[in-house]
Phi, psi and omega in degrees: 000140178253151180245141178230153181239138175212156179268136179243150183255339183219099186047233195285302187209039168289122183218148180284137178227152172291164181306120185271116182234139169262142190279350181292123179296147180263125183234130183270116169052050165095024171118182185265172180212143178262006181295152177279351178294143183282168172247165180244131184240130168247134183223126177238169176233143178221173184201163169255176184289161175232125181301135175080333186274140175257348177201142169228103188254128178230136180255116181261141180248350180170185180224139179234136179238138179250113177296148176292151178082013178087197183090175184288143177285161177257118184245130176244105179268134178285148177298326174213152182303144174258111183259122189232131169274105186297334181289349173277349186251067181236169173054045177094352176279151173210149177260142184274129170261317178235136176224110180070031180285132179271123180227154178300139176291152178140187180268145180230147182267327182202166175228143181231131173269121187272140182228158175270094187248132178280174183296335179269006176092354180288135182266125182297139176057032181227141184195166169246137181249125181227125180052040176083354179256142181258135181234142182296151172256132179242133177244118179302131181057025184298326181295332182266321190247343185059220175250100190253131175247109179274088184208124184287148175204167184233136173251125185261134182304137177063019179239157178256128178244133180247116181242154175228133172262121180262115175274112178266074191292336176303329183261004192244334190253129175225164177239080183297133177303135178088352178275098184226156175248203183303137179079008179077014179292134178296129173262149176251133184270125176253097176250088203292139166257112187235150171234136174256123189238129169275115191299332181286348179258007189250150175226193187228144166244129177212167180174187179247158176236115184294146177301324179296327176295316180292325180286347181290344175223124186299334181292333187299319183257005181298133177076004183279130185269353181103356177215157180075188181288152176290131184285337185238018178215142175205177175257127176261129179244115182256148177283133176085185178263105186222169169265121183305137181202149177290349176277350178259143178265119177296154173294314178211163181225077181295148181283156172254129182220157178276123182277172179295339179276355177092010178249151176274138182202175179213164180206127180227099173277186174061043174252128177295145180303139180150189184268141179220162171239132188236138178207151169281132181242120179242133186234147173228138186250133179272169178294341179277356177092013176257149182242127175265122185249128177249128178259133181234118352288159185299326181272355182078172178237128181286142178214144177242125179266132176246138182305136176063022177228163178251127175261128183261127175230112179256152179236000000 
């Protein structure tokens, strides 16, 4: 086993990441169309766990789509804000933002989730809850850009396309020192790492983690109460064939939890088809604020995701 060191800003490994995009274009049901007939779009949101947080609530006001080649964007405003606790949308669950929305067929350059953002970046009716206390969420340039995914996709005339936006909040939320709102309350910065997934191109990686694997490193079971997810261990899933390292940003980090059958396991849906590297990641934090992360196995395990199928990786 190899050890790596990284600095964390919010307990074990909440870290800021640049917008996480996969380069595969998203195509709805077999390609584009120049027909004037509309397409139908369904859009949901999902998320992975966030260390320390018991709720991450975001209030959405609409969705905006930008057609390729310029021209006016397509904006769908909700009749009333849709307020979603993203931490309820894990392990294959998703909340619906659009259901049966009619949009012009054609190619699109980006999609934006619209929020009610004040001039100082604070998002109305949105917060993170930690140890029973609620803290404001701030999005840089949120009033201008909202939550924007610059990723191309195609809507096909007379076809239904199902998309999911994956909020990778482990990589998105930080508490910068000095970032406060009224009364000196600490604000949390949401600089989102998002993935836009065409559901027909997505598959799942899941598996079990043996108790002996977790016992091989004392950090893996540290702080574990015997129920719920392990606080200092998760599965890191990296894009491509790589050697796991804290210098690499995982695509997702599904939690490891004890199932009703008495085995430890994980489950990660909404992965685009392709090659991945999977490893158990266990972390321990020093009093100086640095976290030593051990990957098991150190070289990772290769996995290939196939659309609409489950790939099993056990440890």
